[in-house]
C-alpha positions as CSV (number, residue, x, y, z in Angstrom):
1,M,76.2,53.4,-175.6
2,P,79.8,52.1,-176.1
3,T,82.5,53.5,-173.8
4,V,85.4,55.6,-175.2
5,G,87.7,52.6,-174.8
6,E,85.4,50.3,-176.8
7,M,85.2,52.9,-179.5
8,L,89.0,53.3,-179.7
9,E,89.4,49.5,-179.8
10,K,86.9,49.2,-182.6
11,H,88.8,51.7,-184.8
12,R,92.3,50.6,-183.9
13,P,94.0,49.2,-187.0
14,E,94.9,45.5,-186.8
15,S,98.7,44.9,-186.6
16,T,100.4,42.9,-189.3
17,R,100.5,39.2,-188.7
18,V,103.6,37.5,-190.1
19,I,104.5,33.8,-190.3
20,L,108.1,32.9,-189.8
21,A,108.8,29.5,-191.3
22,A,112.1,28.0,-190.1
23,I,113.8,25.1,-191.9
24,S,117.4,23.8,-191.7
25,D,120.0,21.4,-192.9
26,T,118.5,20.2,-196.2
27,H,121.9,19.2,-197.5
28,A,120.9,19.2,-201.2
29,G,123.0,16.7,-203.1
30,H,123.3,14.2,-200.4
31,K,121.6,10.9,-201.2
32,L,120.0,10.8,-197.7
33,A,118.7,14.4,-197.9
34,L,115.9,16.3,-199.4
35,M,115.5,16.2,-203.2
36,N,112.6,17.3,-205.4
37,P,111.8,14.3,-207.7
38,D,111.2,16.9,-210.5
39,T,114.9,18.0,-210.3
40,I,116.5,18.2,-213.8
41,L,120.3,18.0,-214.2
42,Y,122.4,18.0,-217.4
43,D,125.2,15.8,-218.8
44,E,126.8,15.3,-222.1
45,N,125.4,12.4,-224.2
46,K,127.1,10.2,-226.7
47,D,127.1,13.0,-229.2
48,G,128.6,15.5,-226.9
49,E,125.4,17.4,-226.5
50,L,123.9,18.4,-223.2
51,E,121.0,16.1,-222.3
52,A,118.5,16.6,-219.4
53,W,118.1,13.8,-216.9
54,R,116.4,13.3,-213.6
55,P,118.3,11.8,-210.7
56,L,116.4,8.9,-209.2
57,P,115.4,9.5,-205.6
58,G,116.6,6.9,-203.1
59,P,114.4,5.5,-200.3
60,S,115.2,8.3,-197.8
61,Q,114.4,11.0,-200.4
62,R,111.1,9.3,-201.4
63,A,110.1,9.7,-197.7
64,L,111.4,13.2,-197.2
65,W,109.8,14.9,-200.1
66,P,106.2,14.2,-199.3
67,W,106.8,15.2,-195.7
68,H,108.3,18.5,-196.9
69,L,105.3,19.2,-199.1
70,E,103.0,18.4,-196.2
71,D,104.8,20.8,-194.0
72,I,104.7,23.6,-196.6
73,E,100.9,23.0,-196.9
74,R,100.5,23.3,-193.1
75,T,102.5,26.5,-193.1
76,A,100.3,27.9,-195.8
77,E,97.2,27.0,-193.9
78,L,98.6,28.6,-190.8
79,A,99.4,31.8,-192.7
80,H,95.9,31.9,-194.2
81,G,97.1,34.5,-196.7
82,D,99.3,36.5,-194.3
83,P,102.9,37.2,-195.2
84,I,105.4,34.4,-194.9
85,I,109.2,34.8,-194.2
86,L,111.2,31.7,-195.0
87,V,114.4,31.3,-193.1
88,H,116.7,28.4,-194.1
89,H,119.1,28.0,-191.2
90,G,122.2,26.7,-193.0
91,D,123.7,23.8,-194.9
92,I,121.4,24.2,-197.8
93,I,123.8,22.0,-199.9
94,Q,126.0,19.1,-198.9
95,G,129.1,20.7,-200.1
96,G,132.6,19.2,-200.1
97,N,132.8,16.1,-202.3
98,G,135.4,14.2,-200.2
99,K,132.8,11.5,-199.6
100,A,131.6,11.1,-203.2
101,R,129.9,7.8,-202.4
102,E,127.3,9.8,-200.4
103,L,126.4,12.3,-203.2
104,V,123.7,12.2,-205.9
105,S,126.2,13.9,-208.2
106,T,129.9,14.8,-207.7
107,R,129.4,18.1,-209.5
108,I,128.9,21.0,-207.0
109,A,126.8,22.9,-209.5
110,D,124.3,20.0,-209.4
111,Q,124.0,20.3,-205.6
112,E,123.0,24.0,-206.1
113,E,120.6,22.9,-208.8
114,I,119.0,20.4,-206.4
115,A,118.7,23.1,-203.8
116,W,117.0,25.4,-206.3
117,W,114.4,22.7,-207.1
118,N,113.9,22.0,-203.4
119,L,112.8,25.7,-203.0
120,Q,110.2,25.5,-205.8
121,P,107.2,24.6,-203.6
122,W,108.0,27.6,-201.3
123,L,108.4,29.9,-204.3
124,A,104.9,28.9,-205.5
125,L,103.3,30.4,-202.4
126,P,101.8,33.8,-203.4
127,N,102.3,35.2,-199.9
128,L,106.0,34.3,-199.6
129,E,107.5,37.8,-199.2
130,R,111.1,37.2,-198.1
131,I,113.8,34.5,-197.9
132,I,116.7,34.5,-195.5
133,L,119.5,32.0,-196.2
134,I,121.7,31.7,-193.2
135,K,125.2,30.7,-194.0
136,G,126.1,27.3,-192.5
137,T,129.1,25.1,-191.8
138,G,132.1,26.0,-194.0
139,Y,132.6,22.4,-195.3
140,H,129.0,22.2,-196.5
141,E,128.7,25.8,-197.7
142,L,132.0,25.6,-199.7
143,E,133.5,28.2,-197.3
144,E,132.3,31.7,-196.7
145,G,128.7,30.8,-197.5
146,S,129.4,30.2,-201.1
147,G,126.6,27.7,-201.7
148,A,124.0,29.9,-200.1
149,L,125.3,33.0,-201.9
150,S,125.0,31.2,-205.3
151,I,121.4,30.2,-204.6
152,A,120.6,33.7,-203.4
153,S,121.9,35.2,-206.7
154,R,119.5,33.0,-208.6
155,L,116.6,34.0,-206.3
156,R,117.4,37.7,-206.8
157,A,117.4,37.1,-210.6
158,A,113.9,35.7,-210.2
159,G,112.8,38.9,-208.4
160,R,112.9,37.6,-204.8
161,K,114.0,39.5,-201.7
162,V,116.7,37.5,-200.1
163,D,119.4,38.0,-197.4
164,V,122.4,35.8,-196.8
165,P,123.8,36.6,-193.3
166,Y,125.9,34.5,-190.9
167,H,124.2,35.9,-187.8
168,Y,120.9,37.8,-188.4
169,R,119.1,39.9,-185.8
170,P,115.9,41.2,-187.5
171,D,113.0,42.9,-185.9
172,I,109.9,41.3,-187.3
173,A,106.5,42.9,-186.5
174,G,107.9,44.1,-183.2
175,V,109.6,40.9,-182.3
176,R,113.4,40.8,-181.9
177,C,114.9,37.6,-183.4
178,N,118.4,36.1,-183.2
179,L,119.0,33.7,-186.1
180,A,122.2,31.7,-186.9
181,H,123.3,28.2,-187.9
182,H,125.7,27.2,-185.0
183,G,124.7,27.4,-181.4
184,A,124.1,25.3,-178.3
185,P,124.1,21.5,-178.7
186,P,120.9,19.6,-177.8
187,G,122.4,17.5,-175.0
188,S,124.3,14.2,-174.8
189,R,121.7,12.4,-172.7
190,N,117.9,12.4,-172.6
191,W,117.8,13.9,-169.1
192,L,120.3,16.6,-170.1
193,K,118.4,17.6,-173.3
194,G,117.8,21.4,-173.3
195,N,120.1,22.2,-170.4
196,I,122.8,23.8,-172.5
197,L,120.3,25.5,-174.7
198,R,118.7,27.1,-171.5
199,L,122.1,28.3,-170.3
200,Y,123.0,29.6,-173.8
201,T,119.7,31.5,-173.9
202,Q,120.2,32.9,-170.5
203,S,123.7,34.2,-171.5
204,I,122.3,36.0,-174.6
205,M,119.5,37.5,-172.6
206,D,121.8,38.6,-169.7
207,E,124.3,40.2,-172.1
208,C,121.6,42.2,-173.8
209,L,120.1,43.3,-170.5
210,M,123.5,44.3,-169.1
211,N,124.1,46.4,-172.3
212,G,120.8,48.2,-172.0
213,E,119.3,46.3,-174.9
214,D,116.0,44.3,-175.0
215,P,116.8,40.6,-175.3
216,P,115.5,38.7,-178.3
217,A,112.1,37.1,-178.0
218,L,113.1,34.3,-180.4
219,I,116.4,32.4,-180.9
220,L,116.7,29.9,-183.7
221,R,119.7,27.6,-184.5
222,G,120.3,24.6,-186.8
223,H,123.3,22.3,-187.3
224,Y,122.4,19.4,-185.0
225,H,119.5,17.8,-186.9
226,Q,117.6,17.4,-183.6
227,Y,114.6,19.3,-182.3
228,V,114.9,21.0,-178.9
229,S,112.7,23.9,-177.6
230,E,113.1,25.9,-174.4
231,V,111.4,29.0,-173.0
232,V,113.5,31.1,-170.6
233,T,112.4,34.0,-168.5
234,R,114.6,36.7,-166.8
235,R,113.5,39.6,-164.7
236,A,115.3,42.9,-165.0
237,R,114.5,46.6,-165.3
238,G,111.2,46.1,-163.4
239,K,109.7,43.6,-165.8
240,S,109.9,40.0,-167.0
241,W,111.4,39.0,-170.3
242,R,110.7,35.8,-172.2
243,T,112.7,34.1,-174.9
244,T,111.8,31.1,-176.9
245,S,114.8,29.2,-178.2
246,V,114.8,26.3,-180.7
247,I,117.3,24.0,-182.2
248,L,115.7,23.0,-185.5
249,P,115.2,19.5,-187.0
250,S,116.5,18.8,-190.5
251,Y,115.3,17.4,-193.8
252,S,118.0,14.8,-193.9
253,F,118.7,11.4,-192.5
254,I,122.0,10.6,-191.0
255,D,125.1,9.1,-192.7
256,D,128.1,7.3,-191.2
257,Y,129.7,10.5,-189.9
258,A,126.5,11.7,-188.2
259,R,125.9,8.3,-186.6
260,K,129.4,8.5,-185.1
261,V,129.1,12.0,-183.8
262,A,125.6,11.5,-182.4
263,K,126.5,8.2,-180.8
264,S,124.2,6.0,-182.8
265,P,120.8,7.7,-182.1
266,E,117.8,5.4,-182.1
267,R,115.4,8.2,-183.2
268,I,115.7,11.2,-185.5
269,T,113.3,14.1,-186.1
270,V,112.5,15.4,-189.5
271,G,110.6,18.6,-190.3
272,M,110.3,22.3,-189.5
273,V,108.7,24.8,-187.2
274,A,106.7,27.9,-187.8
275,F,105.8,30.9,-185.6
276,E,103.0,33.5,-185.7
277,I,104.3,37.0,-185.0
278,Q,101.9,39.8,-184.4
279,G,101.8,43.0,-182.3
280,G,105.2,42.4,-180.8
281,E,104.3,38.9,-179.6
282,V,105.5,35.5,-180.9
283,S,103.7,32.3,-180.6
284,L,105.1,29.0,-179.3
285,P,106.5,26.9,-182.2
286,H,104.0,25.2,-184.5
287,E,105.7,21.8,-184.8
288,F,105.5,20.3,-188.3
289,M,107.6,17.2,-187.8
290,R,107.8,13.5,-187.2
291,T,110.1,11.5,-185.0
292,L,111.3,8.2,-186.5
293,D,112.7,5.1,-184.9
294,Y,115.8,4.7,-187.0
295,T,116.9,1.2,-185.9
296,T,116.7,-2.1,-187.7
297,K,114.2,-4.4,-185.9
298,E,114.0,-8.2,-186.0
299,I,112.6,-11.0,-183.9
300,L,114.8,-14.1,-183.8
301,Y,113.6,-17.5,-182.5
302,A,110.2,-16.4,-181.3
């Protein structure tokens, strides 16, 4: 005969399992960033009529798009029909056209169109329940999150649930999250990588604990186009608290400016992460990404 505890466990309803899919820095409109090859843009032809045309993907874009589709497929497999929340962590378009040589099109509306086409494989998932577009860097988002807001309006017109915050602190299936675009840098040297992120996470946790709040279980940031993940624990109020913090990779290669700021990195990481959230617990990140040696190699006088 089963015990009372076994009987209760048998009849206890299963808690909702949710997949949080986190992507960042797709920079639609940049020739080195993500672009759906099915993208359709419009220009006037010789008769003054609008004519559809497809921008030709460059070498970087031809690599990025299949990887993006692969990562979406892996996310769908992980979800196995459970709800998916997609969070785009900022810089959904390239924005300011001061460097026109780097753009697919100098028309800002075309950047938003490319961003819309980039979202189509996600929108095709029947279990995609919500989209969160975090506002990113002012230069890229055309100030005050204008790029993300324009795309959100189009998503709402298509019947989608979408939020467009700067700094978002949702509770997802019992898990407190802290989501924004800007945050701790990854670290200037290999042996320093993650140090600032750990201190940044400790500061957020300690501030919450001092204010009588529960610290977030998950902190996600974008902006730096590099993947760093840290798990930080603090002990307070008679228990231990654990927070997973992640700086997200991008779906963009690096241009002249990024090379300068990042001190000519030899390797870059492209992709995304996803988390399983259920019963107030969050998994470690599922890493859907690839690290690329981004240097030109040659053997002379072998």
